[in-house]
C-alpha positions as CSV (number, residue, x, y, z in Angstrom):
1,M,24.4,9.0,1.9
2,Q,20.9,8.6,1.6
3,T,20.6,11.0,-1.5
4,M,22.8,8.6,-3.3
5,R,20.9,5.6,-2.8
6,G,17.4,7.2,-3.1
7,G,16.3,7.0,0.5
8,A,15.9,10.6,1.5
9,K,12.7,11.3,0.2
10,Y,11.3,8.1,2.1
11,S,12.9,8.9,5.2
12,D,11.0,12.6,4.9
13,A,7.8,10.8,4.0
14,A,8.0,8.2,7.2
15,C,8.8,11.6,9.5
16,N,5.5,13.1,7.9
17,L,3.5,10.2,8.3
18,I,4.7,10.0,12.2
19,Q,4.1,13.7,12.7
20,S,0.5,13.4,10.9
21,I,-0.7,10.5,13.1
22,Y,1.1,11.6,16.3
23,N,-1.0,15.3,15.7
24,D,-4.2,13.8,14.3
25,T,-3.8,15.9,11.6
26,G,-6.4,14.4,9.2
27,D,-4.1,15.2,5.9
28,I,-3.8,13.1,2.9
29,Q,-0.9,11.2,2.2
30,Y,-0.1,8.0,-0.1
31,V,0.7,4.9,2.0
32,D,0.5,1.3,1.5
33,V,-2.4,-0.2,3.4
34,R,-5.0,-3.2,3.3
35,N,-7.2,-2.3,0.7
36,N,-10.4,-2.7,2.2
37,G,-12.4,-1.7,-0.6
38,A,-10.4,1.3,-1.9
39,I,-10.0,-0.4,-5.2
40,S,-13.4,-1.8,-5.9
41,D,-11.9,-4.7,-8.3
42,L,-9.2,-5.8,-5.9
43,P,-9.7,-8.3,-3.0
44,A,-10.3,-6.5,0.4
45,D,-6.8,-8.4,1.9
46,S,-4.6,-6.7,-1.1
47,A,-2.0,-4.2,-0.1
48,V,-2.3,-1.1,-2.2
49,E,-0.9,2.1,-2.2
50,V,-3.4,4.9,-2.4
51,A,-4.5,8.1,-0.8
52,C,-5.4,8.0,2.8
53,R,-6.7,10.5,5.2
54,I,-3.6,10.0,8.3
55,T,-5.4,10.2,11.6
56,A,-4.5,9.0,15.1
57,D,-6.0,5.8,14.8
58,G,-3.7,5.4,11.6
59,P,-4.3,5.8,7.6
60,K,-7.9,5.5,6.3
61,P,-8.0,4.5,2.6
62,L,-10.2,7.1,0.5
63,A,-11.9,5.1,-2.0
64,T,-10.9,5.2,-5.7
65,G,-13.3,3.1,-7.5
66,E,-12.3,0.4,-10.2
67,L,-9.0,0.4,-12.1
68,R,-9.0,2.0,-15.2
69,L,-9.3,-0.8,-17.9
70,Q,-5.6,-0.1,-19.3
71,V,-4.1,-0.8,-16.0
72,S,-6.5,-3.6,-14.3
73,G,-5.3,-6.7,-16.2
74,Y,-1.8,-6.2,-15.5
75,V,-2.6,-5.4,-11.8
76,Q,-4.7,-8.3,-11.4
77,M,-2.0,-10.6,-13.0
78,M,0.6,-9.2,-10.6
79,K,-1.4,-9.7,-7.7
80,A,-2.1,-13.3,-8.3
81,F,1.5,-13.7,-9.1
82,K,2.4,-12.2,-5.8
83,R,-0.3,-14.4,-3.9
84,M,1.0,-17.6,-5.7
85,T,4.5,-16.9,-4.6
86,V,3.2,-16.3,-1.1
87,G,1.4,-19.7,-1.1
88,V,4.4,-21.4,-2.0
89,F,6.3,-20.1,0.6
90,R,3.7,-20.9,3.2
91,R,3.5,-24.4,1.7
92,F,7.4,-25.3,1.5
93,G,8.8,-22.8,3.7
94,A,12.6,-21.9,3.5
95,C,13.3,-25.4,1.7
96,I,12.8,-23.7,-1.6
């Protein structure tokens, strides 16, 4: 069933992440984390999917520097759109 809906690989990734945290492996995996400077031209509190070293204390993002010019404008626009969406929801809640 998971293969038909595309979830099989996600469950494998989740199990690998849990195993790596539990065993403090220090391996590198791509996971969603708070930016905290990993991508230097995005706000620290942005959610990003980047390469992280996986430790018992959780994923530690690896610095990647600035986004390439070809994608920077698009990513900045999408992050701004998401922030505005969250702002509207916070202001008006479930009323909208």
